[in-house]
Predicted model as a PDB file, atoms N, CA, C, CB and O in Angstrom, pLDDT in the B-factor column:
MODEL        1                                                                  
ATOM      1  N   MET A   1     102.682  82.012 104.484  1.00 92.00           N  
ATOM      2  CA  MET A   1     102.603  83.436 102.923  1.00 92.00           C  
ATOM      3  C   MET A   1     104.669  83.968 103.086  1.00 92.00           C  
ATOM      4  CB  MET A   1     100.821  85.829 103.686  1.00 92.00           C  
ATOM      5  O   MET A   1     105.481  84.239 103.972  1.00 92.00           O  
ATOM      6  N   TRP A   2     104.608  83.837 101.554  1.00 95.00           N  
ATOM      7  CA  TRP A   2     106.270  83.603 101.565  1.00 95.00           C  
ATOM      8  C   TRP A   2     106.622  85.181 101.035  1.00 95.00           C  
ATOM      9  CB  TRP A   2     106.962  82.102 100.282  1.00 95.00           C  
ATOM     10  O   TRP A   2     106.036  85.545 100.016  1.00 95.00           O  
ATOM     11  N   ARG A   3     107.486  86.054 101.640  1.00 95.00           N  
ATOM     12  CA  ARG A   3     108.150  87.293 101.155  1.00 95.00           C  
ATOM     13  C   ARG A   3     109.363  87.459 100.575  1.00 95.00           C  
ATOM     14  CB  ARG A   3     108.243  88.025 102.005  1.00 95.00           C  
ATOM     15  O   ARG A   3     110.265  86.673 100.863  1.00 95.00           O  
ATOM     16  N   HIS A   4     109.533  88.282  99.862  1.00 95.00           N  
ATOM     17  CA  HIS A   4     110.557  88.251  98.996  1.00 95.00           C  
ATOM     18  C   HIS A   4     111.689  88.865 100.198  1.00 95.00           C  
ATOM     19  CB  HIS A   4     110.240  89.189  97.467  1.00 95.00           C  
ATOM     20  O   HIS A   4     111.155  89.660 100.971  1.00 95.00           O  
ATOM     21  N   GLU A   5     112.833  88.660 100.394  1.00 96.00           N  
ATOM     22  CA  GLU A   5     113.674  89.084 101.073  1.00 96.00           C  
ATOM     23  C   GLU A   5     114.944  89.966 100.466  1.00 96.00           C  
ATOM     24  CB  GLU A   5     113.965  88.048 101.668  1.00 96.00           C  
ATOM     25  O   GLU A   5     115.242  91.133 100.722  1.00 96.00           O  
ATOM     26  N   VAL A   6     115.540  89.096  99.648  1.00 97.00           N  
ATOM     27  CA  VAL A   6     116.526  89.942  99.152  1.00 97.00           C  
ATOM     28  C   VAL A   6     117.002  88.808  97.677  1.00 97.00           C  
ATOM     29  CB  VAL A   6     117.884  90.325 100.553  1.00 97.00           C  
ATOM     30  O   VAL A   6     117.021  87.582  97.571  1.00 97.00           O  
ATOM     31  N   THR A   7     117.425  90.220  96.463  1.00 95.00           N  
ATOM     32  CA  THR A   7     117.553  89.296  95.407  1.00 95.00           C  
ATOM     33  C   THR A   7     119.446  89.939  95.172  1.00 95.00           C  
ATOM     34  CB  THR A   7     116.078  89.571  93.866  1.00 95.00           C  
ATOM     35  O   THR A   7     119.883  91.068  95.398  1.00 95.00           O  
ATOM     36  N   GLY A   8     120.110  88.836  94.709  1.00 95.00           N  
ATOM     37  CA  GLY A   8     121.648  88.888  95.031  1.00 95.00           C  
ATOM     38  C   GLY A   8     122.146  87.889  94.035  1.00 95.00           C  
ATOM     39  O   GLY A   8     121.463  87.111  93.370  1.00 95.00           O  
ATOM     40  N   PHE A   9     123.618  88.055  94.039  1.00 95.00           N  
ATOM     41  CA  PHE A   9     124.834  87.957  93.424  1.00 95.00           C  
ATOM     42  C   PHE A   9     124.882  86.426  93.985  1.00 95.00           C  
ATOM     43  CB  PHE A   9     126.079  89.144  93.853  1.00 95.00           C  
ATOM     44  O   PHE A   9     124.717  86.121  95.166  1.00 95.00           O  
ATOM     45  N   ASP A  10     125.168  85.427  92.800  1.00 93.00           N  
ATOM     46  CA  ASP A  10     125.592  84.230  93.233  1.00 93.00           C  
ATOM     47  C   ASP A  10     127.290  83.933  93.618  1.00 93.00           C  
ATOM     48  CB  ASP A  10     125.108  83.376  92.160  1.00 93.00           C  
ATOM     49  O   ASP A  10     128.282  84.015  92.894  1.00 93.00           O  
ATOM     50  N   GLY A  11     127.115  83.460  95.439  1.00 93.00           N  
ATOM     51  CA  GLY A  11     128.555  83.656  96.684  1.00 93.00           C  
ATOM     52  C   GLY A  11     128.241  84.966  96.987  1.00 93.00           C  
ATOM     53  O   GLY A  11     128.886  85.134  98.022  1.00 93.00           O  
ATOM     54  N   ASN A  12     127.715  85.919  96.775  1.00 94.00           N  
ATOM     55  CA  ASN A  12     127.833  87.107  97.635  1.00 94.00           C  
ATOM     56  C   ASN A  12     126.092  87.515  97.934  1.00 94.00           C  
ATOM     57  CB  ASN A  12     128.839  88.455  96.727  1.00 94.00           C  
ATOM     58  O   ASN A  12     125.485  88.254  97.159  1.00 94.00           O  
ATOM     59  N   THR A  13     125.607  87.062  98.852  1.00 97.00           N  
ATOM     60  CA  THR A  13     124.518  87.569  99.067  1.00 97.00           C  
ATOM     61  C   THR A  13     124.181  87.496 100.793  1.00 97.00           C  
ATOM     62  CB  THR A  13     123.563  86.843  98.111  1.00 97.00           C  
ATOM     63  O   THR A  13     124.223  86.383 101.318  1.00 97.00           O  
ATOM     64  N   VAL A  14     123.884  88.587 101.557  1.00 97.00           N  
ATOM     65  CA  VAL A  14     123.625  88.744 102.817  1.00 97.00           C  
ATOM     66  C   VAL A  14     121.973  88.130 103.032  1.00 97.00           C  
ATOM     67  CB  VAL A  14     123.901  90.345 103.173  1.00 97.00           C  
ATOM     68  O   VAL A  14     120.995  88.553 102.415  1.00 97.00           O  
ATOM     69  N   LEU A  15     121.963  87.078 104.025  1.00 98.00           N  
ATOM     70  CA  LEU A  15     120.695  86.902 104.218  1.00 98.00           C  
ATOM     71  C   LEU A  15     120.802  86.441 105.560  1.00 98.00           C  
ATOM     72  CB  LEU A  15     120.002  86.046 103.251  1.00 98.00           C  
ATOM     73  O   LEU A  15     121.932  85.979 105.723  1.00 98.00           O  
ATOM     74  N   PHE A  16     120.087  86.368 106.623  1.00 97.00           N  
ATOM     75  CA  PHE A  16     120.381  86.167 108.055  1.00 97.00           C  
ATOM     76  C   PHE A  16     121.489  86.945 109.059  1.00 97.00           C  
ATOM     77  CB  PHE A  16     120.716  84.879 108.063  1.00 97.00           C  
ATOM     78  O   PHE A  16     121.750  86.614 110.215  1.00 97.00           O  
ATOM     79  N   GLY A  17     122.127  88.177 108.231  1.00 97.00           N  
ATOM     80  CA  GLY A  17     122.847  88.499 108.359  1.00 97.00           C  
ATOM     81  C   GLY A  17     124.402  87.812 107.844  1.00 97.00           C  
ATOM     82  O   GLY A  17     125.486  88.327 108.117  1.00 97.00           O  
ATOM     83  N   VAL A  18     124.250  86.762 107.184  1.00 98.00           N  
ATOM     84  CA  VAL A  18     125.708  86.129 106.548  1.00 98.00           C  
ATOM     85  C   VAL A  18     125.281  85.957 105.359  1.00 98.00           C  
ATOM     86  CB  VAL A  18     126.393  84.694 107.132  1.00 98.00           C  
ATOM     87  O   VAL A  18     124.166  85.802 104.862  1.00 98.00           O  
ATOM     88  N   ASN A  19     126.501  86.015 104.907  1.00 98.00           N  
ATOM     89  CA  ASN A  19     126.794  85.330 103.065  1.00 98.00           C  
ATOM     90  C   ASN A  19     125.559  83.821 103.308  1.00 98.00           C  
ATOM     91  CB  ASN A  19     129.346  84.472 102.637  1.00 98.00           C  
ATOM     92  O   ASN A  19     126.002  82.902 103.997  1.00 98.00           O  
ATOM     93  N   ILE A  20     124.864  83.746 103.034  1.00 98.00           N  
ATOM     94  CA  ILE A  20     124.101  82.792 102.717  1.00 98.00           C  
ATOM     95  C   ILE A  20     125.006  81.422 101.904  1.00 98.00           C  
ATOM     96  CB  ILE A  20     122.980  83.519 101.863  1.00 98.00           C  
ATOM     97  O   ILE A  20     124.888  80.222 102.151  1.00 98.00           O  
ATOM     98  N   PHE A  21     125.747  81.967 101.068  1.00 97.00           N  
ATOM     99  CA  PHE A  21     126.562  81.023 100.255  1.00 97.00           C  
ATOM    100  C   PHE A  21     127.303  80.281 101.307  1.00 97.00           C  
ATOM    101  CB  PHE A  21     127.554  81.739  99.170  1.00 97.00           C  
ATOM    102  O   PHE A  21     127.059  79.075 101.267  1.00 97.00           O  
ATOM    103  N   ALA A  22     128.232  80.683 102.342  1.00 97.00           N  
ATOM    104  CA  ALA A  22     128.808  80.066 102.747  1.00 97.00           C  
ATOM    105  C   ALA A  22     128.536  79.368 103.769  1.00 97.00           C  
ATOM    106  CB  ALA A  22     129.485  80.500 102.756  1.00 97.00           C  
ATOM    107  O   ALA A  22     129.477  79.126 104.524  1.00 97.00           O  
ATOM    108  N   TYR A  23     127.424  78.930 104.050  1.00 97.00           N  
ATOM    109  CA  TYR A  23     126.707  77.637 104.610  1.00 97.00           C  
ATOM    110  C   TYR A  23     126.018  76.414 103.892  1.00 97.00           C  
ATOM    111  CB  TYR A  23     125.733  78.089 105.323  1.00 97.00           C  
ATOM    112  O   TYR A  23     125.352  76.938 102.999  1.00 97.00           O  
ATOM    113  N   ASP A  24     125.860  75.194 103.838  1.00 96.00           N  
ATOM    114  CA  ASP A  24     125.158  74.304 103.576  1.00 96.00           C  
ATOM    115  C   ASP A  24     124.174  74.462 103.756  1.00 96.00           C  
ATOM    116  CB  ASP A  24     125.359  73.489 103.905  1.00 96.00           C  
ATOM    117  O   ASP A  24     123.807  74.726 104.901  1.00 96.00           O  
ATOM    118  N   TRP A  25     122.969  74.346 102.342  1.00 97.00           N  
ATOM    119  CA  TRP A  25     121.918  74.249 102.400  1.00 97.00           C  
ATOM    120  C   TRP A  25     121.092  73.014 102.468  1.00 97.00           C  
ATOM    121  CB  TRP A  25     121.729  74.847 101.686  1.00 97.00           C  
ATOM    122  O   TRP A  25     121.392  72.312 101.503  1.00 97.00           O  
ATOM    123  N   THR A  26     120.052  72.375 103.304  1.00 98.00           N  
ATOM    124  CA  THR A  26     119.718  71.098 103.106  1.00 98.00           C  
ATOM    125  C   THR A  26     118.124  71.528 102.402  1.00 98.00           C  
ATOM    126  CB  THR A  26     119.818  70.091 104.644  1.00 98.00           C  
ATOM    127  O   THR A  26     117.436  72.415 102.907  1.00 98.00           O  
ATOM    128  N   ARG A  27     117.738  70.830 101.306  1.00 98.00           N  
ATOM    129  CA  ARG A  27     116.691  70.787 100.643  1.00 98.00           C  
ATOM    130  C   ARG A  27     115.506  69.896 101.822  1.00 98.00           C  
ATOM    131  CB  ARG A  27     117.112  70.066  99.116  1.00 98.00           C  
ATOM    132  O   ARG A  27     115.648  68.766 102.288  1.00 98.00           O  
ATOM    133  N   THR A  28     114.433  70.819 102.040  1.00 98.00           N  
ATOM    134  CA  THR A  28     113.294  70.413 103.056  1.00 98.00           C  
ATOM    135  C   THR A  28     112.130  69.213 102.192  1.00 98.00           C  
ATOM    136  CB  THR A  28     112.362  72.093 103.580  1.00 98.00           C  
ATOM    137  O   THR A  28     111.447  68.371 102.776  1.00 98.00           O  
ATOM    138  N   GLY A  29     112.176  69.466 100.581  1.00 98.00           N  
ATOM    139  CA  GLY A  29     111.407  68.561 100.102  1.00 98.00           C  
ATOM    140  C   GLY A  29     110.103  69.438  99.434  1.00 98.00           C  
ATOM    141  O   GLY A  29     109.057  68.938  99.020  1.00 98.00           O  
ATOM    142  N   GLU A  30     110.414  70.698  99.444  1.00 98.00           N  
ATOM    143  CA  GLU A  30     108.836  71.351 100.175  1.00 98.00           C  
ATOM    144  C   GLU A  30     109.509  72.294  98.536  1.00 98.00           C  
ATOM    145  CB  GLU A  30     108.602  72.431 102.601  1.00 98.00           C  
ATOM    146  O   GLU A  30     110.700  72.539  98.346  1.00 98.00           O  
ATOM    147  N   ILE A  31     108.284  72.686  97.506  1.00 98.00           N  
ATOM    148  CA  ILE A  31     108.716  74.191  96.604  1.00 98.00           C  
ATOM    149  C   ILE A  31     107.515  74.695  96.425  1.00 98.00           C  
ATOM    150  CB  ILE A  31     109.504  74.098  95.009  1.00 98.00           C  
ATOM    151  O   ILE A  31     106.413  74.161  96.552  1.00 98.00           O  
ATOM    152  N   ILE A  32     107.789  75.683  96.143  1.00 97.00           N  
ATOM    153  CA  ILE A  32     107.000  76.798  97.204  1.00 97.00           C  
ATOM    154  C   ILE A  32     106.824  77.506  95.192  1.00 97.00           C  
ATOM    155  CB  ILE A  32     108.391  78.082  99.107  1.00 97.00           C  
ATOM    156  O   ILE A  32     107.629  77.093  94.357  1.00 97.00           O  
ATOM    157  N   GLU A  33     105.830  78.406  94.837  1.00 96.00           N  
ATOM    158  CA  GLU A  33     105.414  78.945  93.523  1.00 96.00           C  
ATOM    159  C   GLU A  33     105.256  80.733  93.964  1.00 96.00           C  
ATOM    160  CB  GLU A  33     103.754  78.057  92.922  1.00 96.00           C  
ATOM    161  O   GLU A  33     104.287  81.022  94.665  1.00 96.00           O  
ATOM    162  N   ILE A  34     106.262  81.920  93.515  1.00 94.00           N  
ATOM    163  CA  ILE A  34     106.436  82.738  93.769  1.00 94.00           C  
ATOM    164  C   ILE A  34     106.563  83.652  92.421  1.00 94.00           C  
ATOM    165  CB  ILE A  34     107.245  82.552  94.609  1.00 94.00           C  
ATOM    166  O   ILE A  34     106.465  83.149  91.302  1.00 94.00           O  
ATOM    167  N   ALA A  35     106.744  84.755  92.592  1.00 90.00           N  
ATOM    168  CA  ALA A  35     106.269  85.687  91.333  1.00 90.00           C  
ATOM    169  C   ALA A  35     107.960  86.804  91.795  1.00 90.00           C  
ATOM    170  CB  ALA A  35     104.015  86.726  91.595  1.00 90.00           C  
ATOM    171  O   ALA A  35     108.365  86.886  92.955  1.00 90.00           O  
ATOM    172  N   ASP A  36     108.423  87.272  91.000  1.00 90.00           N  
ATOM    173  CA  ASP A  36     109.313  88.320  90.539  1.00 90.00           C  
ATOM    174  C   ASP A  36     108.857  89.397  91.062  1.00 90.00           C  
ATOM    175  CB  ASP A  36     109.456  88.480  89.158  1.00 90.00           C  
ATOM    176  O   ASP A  36     107.869  89.905  90.533  1.00 90.00           O  
ATOM    177  N   PRO A  37     109.304  89.864  91.935  1.00 90.00           N  
ATOM    178  CA  PRO A  37     109.298  91.251  92.460  1.00 90.00           C  
ATOM    179  C   PRO A  37     109.214  91.880  91.335  1.00 90.00           C  
ATOM    180  CB  PRO A  37     110.441  91.728  93.300  1.00 90.00           C  
ATOM    181  O   PRO A  37     108.089  92.170  90.929  1.00 90.00           O  
ATOM    182  N   LEU A  38     110.368  92.238  90.570  1.00 88.00           N  
ATOM    183  CA  LEU A  38     110.352  93.115  89.668  1.00 88.00           C  
ATOM    184  C   LEU A  38     109.591  93.336  88.103  1.00 88.00           C  
ATOM    185  CB  LEU A  38     111.438  93.108  89.615  1.00 88.00           C  
ATOM    186  O   LEU A  38     109.218  94.280  87.407  1.00 88.00           O  
ATOM    187  N   TYR A  39     109.616  92.025  88.045  1.00 89.00           N  
ATOM    188  CA  TYR A  39     109.214  91.686  86.816  1.00 89.00           C  
ATOM    189  C   TYR A  39     107.260  90.459  86.583  1.00 89.00           C  
ATOM    190  CB  TYR A  39     110.875  90.810  86.343  1.00 89.00           C  
ATOM    191  O   TYR A  39     106.512  90.241  85.630  1.00 89.00           O  
ATOM    192  N   GLY A  40     107.274  90.077  87.923  1.00 90.00           N  
ATOM    193  CA  GLY A  40     106.371  88.967  88.464  1.00 90.00           C  
ATOM    194  C   GLY A  40     106.151  87.879  87.573  1.00 90.00           C  
ATOM    195  O   GLY A  40     105.103  87.242  87.478  1.00 90.00           O  
ATOM    196  N   GLN A  41     107.472  87.656  86.757  1.00 92.00           N  
ATOM    197  CA  GLN A  41     107.551  86.463  86.403  1.00 92.00           C  
ATOM    198  C   GLN A  41     107.663  85.138  87.377  1.00 92.00           C  
ATOM    199  CB  GLN A  41     108.486  86.570  85.659  1.00 92.00           C  
ATOM    200  O   GLN A  41     108.608  84.991  88.152  1.00 92.00           O  
ATOM    201  N   LYS A  42     106.253  83.900  87.204  1.00 96.00           N  
ATOM    202  CA  LYS A  42     106.649  82.976  87.950  1.00 96.00           C  
ATOM    203  C   LYS A  42     107.771  82.079  87.979  1.00 96.00           C  
ATOM    204  CB  LYS A  42     105.894  82.455  87.961  1.00 96.00           C  
ATOM    205  O   LYS A  42     108.567  81.804  87.081  1.00 96.00           O  
ATOM    206  N   TYR A  43     107.671  81.523  89.590  1.00 96.00           N  
ATOM    207  CA  TYR A  43     108.929  80.947  89.325  1.00 96.00           C  
ATOM    208  C   TYR A  43     108.394  79.525  90.552  1.00 96.00           C  
ATOM    209  CB  TYR A  43     110.563  82.205  89.732  1.00 96.00           C  
ATOM    210  O   TYR A  43     107.647  79.771  91.499  1.00 96.00           O  
ATOM    211  N   ARG A  44     108.822  78.432  90.337  1.00 97.00           N  
ATOM    212  CA  ARG A  44     109.432  77.746  91.573  1.00 97.00           C  
ATOM    213  C   ARG A  44     110.084  77.288  91.876  1.00 97.00           C  
ATOM    214  CB  ARG A  44     109.218  77.241  92.013  1.00 97.00           C  
ATOM    215  O   ARG A  44     110.812  76.683  91.089  1.00 97.00           O  
ATOM    216  N   PHE A  45     110.375  77.230  93.752  1.00 98.00           N  
ATOM    217  CA  PHE A  45     111.943  77.500  94.269  1.00 98.00           C  
ATOM    218  C   PHE A  45     111.690  76.601  95.423  1.00 98.00           C  
ATOM    219  CB  PHE A  45     112.519  79.271  94.719  1.00 98.00           C  
ATOM    220  O   PHE A  45     110.729  76.731  96.181  1.00 98.00           O  
ATOM    221  N   PRO A  46     112.479  75.804  95.505  1.00 98.00           N  
ATOM    222  CA  PRO A  46     112.369  74.545  96.654  1.00 98.00           C  
ATOM    223  C   PRO A  46     113.025  75.442  97.762  1.00 98.00           C  
ATOM    224  CB  PRO A  46     113.364  72.834  96.284  1.00 98.00           C  
ATOM    225  O   PRO A  46     113.698  76.455  97.574  1.00 98.00           O  
ATOM    226  N   VAL A  47     112.684  74.852  98.966  1.00 98.00           N  
ATOM    227  CA  VAL A  47     112.416  75.776 100.487  1.00 98.00           C  
ATOM    228  C   VAL A  47     114.169  74.593 100.987  1.00 98.00           C  
ATOM    229  CB  VAL A  47     110.000  75.308 101.840  1.00 98.00           C  
ATOM    230  O   VAL A  47     114.518  73.413 100.960  1.00 98.00           O  
ATOM    231  N   TYR A  48     114.629  75.722 101.310  1.00 98.00           N  
ATOM    232  CA  TYR A  48     115.863  75.159 102.015  1.00 98.00           C  
ATOM    233  C   TYR A  48     115.221  75.348 103.965  1.00 98.00           C  
ATOM    234  CB  TYR A  48     117.628  76.404 101.437  1.00 98.00           C  
ATOM    235  O   TYR A  48     114.295  75.900 104.558  1.00 98.00           O  
ATOM    236  N   GLN A  49     116.742  74.265 104.383  1.00 98.00           N  
ATOM    237  CA  GLN A  49     117.163  74.201 105.824  1.00 98.00           C  
ATOM    238  C   GLN A  49     118.277  74.825 106.032  1.00 98.00           C  
ATOM    239  CB  GLN A  49     117.332  72.943 106.334  1.00 98.00           C  
ATOM    240  O   GLN A  49     118.945  74.730 105.003  1.00 98.00           O  
ATOM    241  N   VAL A  50     119.015  75.618 107.101  1.00 98.00           N  
ATOM    242  CA  VAL A  50     120.054  75.955 107.013  1.00 98.00           C  
ATOM    243  C   VAL A  50     120.504  76.325 108.606  1.00 98.00           C  
ATOM    244  CB  VAL A  50     120.068  76.933 105.967  1.00 98.00           C  
ATOM    245  O   VAL A  50     119.627  76.656 109.404  1.00 98.00           O  
ATOM    246  N   SER A  51     121.794  76.255 108.980  1.00 97.00           N  
ATOM    247  CA  SER A  51     122.090  75.733 110.309  1.00 97.00           C  
ATOM    248  C   SER A  51     123.262  77.153 110.544  1.00 97.00           C  
ATOM    249  CB  SER A  51     122.797  73.802 110.334  1.00 97.00           C  
ATOM    250  O   SER A  51     124.340  77.223 109.954  1.00 97.00           O  
ATOM    251  N   ILE A  52     122.730  78.226 111.558  1.00 97.00           N  
ATOM    252  CA  ILE A  52     123.634  79.641 111.574  1.00 97.00           C  
ATOM    253  C   ILE A  52     124.056  79.708 112.814  1.00 97.00           C  
ATOM    254  CB  ILE A  52     122.898  81.058 111.224  1.00 97.00           C  
ATOM    255  O   ILE A  52     123.167  79.447 113.625  1.00 97.00           O  
ATOM    256  N   ASN A  53     125.179  79.986 113.309  1.00 94.00           N  
ATOM    257  CA  ASN A  53     125.071  79.855 115.370  1.00 94.00           C  
ATOM    258  C   ASN A  53     124.510  78.949 115.596  1.00 94.00           C  
ATOM    259  CB  ASN A  53     124.241  80.931 116.404  1.00 94.00           C  
ATOM    260  O   ASN A  53     123.958  79.222 116.662  1.00 94.00           O  
ATOM    261  N   GLY A  54     124.111  77.543 115.204  1.00 95.00           N  
ATOM    262  CA  GLY A  54     123.197  76.838 116.055  1.00 95.00           C  
ATOM    263  C   GLY A  54     121.482  77.013 115.956  1.00 95.00           C  
ATOM    264  O   GLY A  54     120.604  76.344 116.501  1.00 95.00           O  
ATOM    265  N   GLN A  55     121.401  77.942 115.228  1.00 96.00           N  
ATOM    266  CA  GLN A  55     120.209  78.394 115.146  1.00 96.00           C  
ATOM    267  C   GLN A  55     120.028  78.128 113.838  1.00 96.00           C  
ATOM    268  CB  GLN A  55     119.986  79.693 115.573  1.00 96.00           C  
ATOM    269  O   GLN A  55     120.945  78.329 113.042  1.00 96.00           O  
ATOM    270  N   GLU A  56     118.279  77.423 113.268  1.00 97.00           N  
ATOM    271  CA  GLU A  56     117.983  77.072 111.823  1.00 97.00           C  
ATOM    272  C   GLU A  56     116.997  77.721 111.518  1.00 97.00           C  
ATOM    273  CB  GLU A  56     117.739  75.745 111.481  1.00 97.00           C  
ATOM    274  O   GLU A  56     116.104  78.248 112.181  1.00 97.00           O  
ATOM    275  N   HIS A  57     117.261  77.638 110.229  1.00 97.00           N  
ATOM    276  CA  HIS A  57     116.663  79.014 109.680  1.00 97.00           C  
ATOM    277  C   HIS A  57     115.778  78.332 108.259  1.00 97.00           C  
ATOM    278  CB  HIS A  57     118.162  80.376 109.188  1.00 97.00           C  
ATOM    279  O   HIS A  57     116.124  77.281 107.718  1.00 97.00           O  
ATOM    280  N   ARG A  58     114.990  78.888 107.963  1.00 97.00           N  
ATOM    281  CA  ARG A  58     114.222  77.997 106.474  1.00 97.00           C  
ATOM    282  C   ARG A  58     114.172  79.363 105.530  1.00 97.00           C  
ATOM    283  CB  ARG A  58     112.137  77.132 106.774  1.00 97.00           C  
ATOM    284  O   ARG A  58     114.049  80.462 106.069  1.00 97.00           O  
ATOM    285  N   PHE A  59     114.263  79.242 104.265  1.00 98.00           N  
ATOM    286  CA  PHE A  59     114.147  80.096 103.051  1.00 98.00           C  
ATOM    287  C   PHE A  59     113.735  79.309 101.431  1.00 98.00           C  
ATOM    288  CB  PHE A  59     115.667  80.825 102.978  1.00 98.00           C  
ATOM    289  O   PHE A  59     114.138  78.148 101.350  1.00 98.00           O  
ATOM    290  N   ALA A  60     113.217  79.686 100.575  1.00 98.00           N  
ATOM    291  CA  ALA A  60     113.443  79.405  99.836  1.00 98.00           C  
ATOM    292  C   ALA A  60     114.364  80.354  98.294  1.00 98.00           C  
ATOM    293  CB  ALA A  60     112.414  78.926  99.974  1.00 98.00           C  
ATOM    294  O   ALA A  60     114.401  81.566  98.081  1.00 98.00           O  
ATOM    295  N   ALA A  61     114.777  79.596  97.757  1.00 98.00           N  
ATOM    296  CA  ALA A  61     115.823  80.281  96.412  1.00 98.00           C  
ATOM    297  C   ALA A  61     115.671  79.936  95.218  1.00 98.00           C  
ATOM    298  CB  ALA A  61     117.246  80.010  96.443  1.00 98.00           C  
ATOM    299  O   ALA A  61     115.112  78.854  95.041  1.00 98.00           O  
ATOM    300  N   GLY A  62     115.958  80.451  94.432  1.00 96.00           N  
ATOM    301  CA  GLY A  62     116.400  79.771  93.362  1.00 96.00           C  
ATOM    302  C   GLY A  62     117.415  81.194  92.149  1.00 96.00           C  
ATOM    303  O   GLY A  62     117.958  82.247  92.484  1.00 96.00           O  
ATOM    304  N   GLU A  63     117.270  80.513  90.716  1.00 95.00           N  
ATOM    305  CA  GLU A  63     117.530  82.017  90.338  1.00 95.00           C  
ATOM    306  C   GLU A  63     116.922  82.707  89.015  1.00 95.00           C  
ATOM    307  CB  GLU A  63     119.013  82.163  90.200  1.00 95.00           C  
ATOM    308  O   GLU A  63     116.841  82.244  87.878  1.00 95.00           O  
ATOM    309  N   PHE A  64     116.644  83.576  89.363  1.00 93.00           N  
ATOM    310  CA  PHE A  64     115.700  84.327  88.356  1.00 93.00           C  
ATOM    311  C   PHE A  64     116.619  84.512  87.095  1.00 93.00           C  
ATOM    312  CB  PHE A  64     115.109  85.886  88.969  1.00 93.00           C  
ATOM    313  O   PHE A  64     116.070  84.201  86.038  1.00 93.00           O  
ATOM    314  N   SER A  65     117.612  84.855  87.027  1.00 91.00           N  
ATOM    315  CA  SER A  65     118.915  84.766  85.900  1.00 91.00           C  
ATOM    316  C   SER A  65     120.258  84.250  86.000  1.00 91.00           C  
ATOM    317  CB  SER A  65     119.274  85.952  85.529  1.00 91.00           C  
ATOM    318  O   SER A  65     120.725  83.834  87.061  1.00 91.00           O  
ATOM    319  N   ASN A  66     120.724  84.267  85.185  1.00 93.00           N  
ATOM    320  CA  ASN A  66     122.626  83.647  85.468  1.00 93.00           C  
ATOM    321  C   ASN A  66     122.878  84.598  86.770  1.00 93.00           C  
ATOM    322  CB  ASN A  66     124.198  84.183  83.779  1.00 93.00           C  
ATOM    323  O   ASN A  66     122.558  85.782  86.876  1.00 93.00           O  
ATOM    324  N   SER A  67     123.526  83.785  87.721  1.00 94.00           N  
ATOM    325  CA  SER A  67     123.958  84.154  89.179  1.00 94.00           C  
ATOM    326  C   SER A  67     123.250  85.493  90.018  1.00 94.00           C  
ATOM    327  CB  SER A  67     125.543  84.451  89.065  1.00 94.00           C  
ATOM    328  O   SER A  67     123.630  86.332  90.834  1.00 94.00           O  
ATOM    329  N   VAL A  68     122.088  85.178  89.350  1.00 95.00           N  
ATOM    330  CA  VAL A  68     121.034  86.513  90.171  1.00 95.00           C  
ATOM    331  C   VAL A  68     120.267  85.684  90.630  1.00 95.00           C  
ATOM    332  CB  VAL A  68     120.095  87.805  89.283  1.00 95.00           C  
ATOM    333  O   VAL A  68     119.585  85.044  89.830  1.00 95.00           O  
ATOM    334  N   PHE A  69     120.111  85.388  92.311  1.00 96.00           N  
ATOM    335  CA  PHE A  69     119.345  84.702  93.267  1.00 96.00           C  
ATOM    336  C   PHE A  69     118.036  85.318  93.992  1.00 96.00           C  
ATOM    337  CB  PHE A  69     120.251  84.384  94.216  1.00 96.00           C  
ATOM    338  O   PHE A  69     118.233  86.002  94.996  1.00 96.00           O  
ATOM    339  N   GLY A  70     116.890  85.143  93.602  1.00 96.00           N  
ATOM    340  CA  GLY A  70     116.101  85.578  94.417  1.00 96.00           C  
ATOM    341  C   GLY A  70     115.400  84.690  95.881  1.00 96.00           C  
ATOM    342  O   GLY A  70     114.748  83.650  95.778  1.00 96.00           O  
ATOM    343  N   PHE A  71     115.717  85.376  97.174  1.00 97.00           N  
ATOM    344  CA  PHE A  71     115.646  84.552  98.378  1.00 97.00           C  
ATOM    345  C   PHE A  71     114.088  84.836  98.901  1.00 97.00           C  
ATOM    346  CB  PHE A  71     116.898  85.001  99.540  1.00 97.00           C  
ATOM    347  O   PHE A  71     113.508  85.850  98.515  1.00 97.00           O  
ATOM    348  N   TYR A  72     113.679  84.236  99.470  1.00 97.00           N  
ATOM    349  CA  TYR A  72     112.404  84.358 100.465  1.00 97.00           C  
ATOM    350  C   TYR A  72     112.212  83.868 101.417  1.00 97.00           C  
ATOM    351  CB  TYR A  72     111.432  84.096 100.139  1.00 97.00           C  
ATOM    352  O   TYR A  72     112.764  82.774 101.528  1.00 97.00           O  
ATOM    353  N   THR A  73     111.537  84.245 102.374  1.00 97.00           N  
ATOM    354  CA  THR A  73     111.228  83.586 103.749  1.00 97.00           C  
ATOM    355  C   THR A  73     109.701  83.912 103.949  1.00 97.00           C  
ATOM    356  CB  THR A  73     112.216  84.225 105.068  1.00 97.00           C  
ATOM    357  O   THR A  73     109.072  84.794 103.365  1.00 97.00           O  
ATOM    358  N   GLN A  74     109.217  82.999 104.916  1.00 93.00           N  
ATOM    359  CA  GLN A  74     108.132  82.751 105.243  1.00 93.00           C  
ATOM    360  C   GLN A  74     107.435  84.016 106.509  1.00 93.00           C  
ATOM    361  CB  GLN A  74     108.318  81.258 105.645  1.00 93.00           C  
ATOM    362  O   GLN A  74     108.268  84.068 107.414  1.00 93.00           O  
ATOM    363  N   GLU A  75     106.441  84.823 106.770  1.00 84.00           N  
ATOM    364  CA  GLU A  75     106.234  85.369 107.221  1.00 84.00           C  
ATOM    365  C   GLU A  75     105.321  84.878 108.157  1.00 84.00           C  
ATOM    366  CB  GLU A  75     106.184  86.072 106.621  1.00 84.00           C  
ATOM    367  O   GLU A  75     104.263  84.336 107.836  1.00 84.00           O  
ATOM    368  N   GLU A  76     105.783  85.090 109.565  1.00 72.00           N  
ATOM    369  CA  GLU A  76     105.106  84.449 110.886  1.00 72.00           C  
ATOM    370  C   GLU A  76     103.278  85.218 111.235  1.00 72.00           C  
ATOM    371  CB  GLU A  76     106.433  84.938 112.435  1.00 72.00           C  
ATOM    372  O   GLU A  76     102.622  84.837 112.204  1.00 72.00           O  
TER     373      GLU A  76                                                      
ENDMDL                                                                          
END                                                                             
């Protein structure tokens, strides 16, 4: 299950304790279907993997509106 983690602006969003836009994202090939937490609109976002300080993280992200991104992490 995926949960909404943060909504932020292009180039300036903290995820995993860092500005996620400062790192290279690698697509995993997976796509998830989620709903915007405020308005309930359905989206299909790609899943990415990123290495931060030698640790691998997975997340899904996409644009809710112009330069406003939603980020989702997988619950364990």
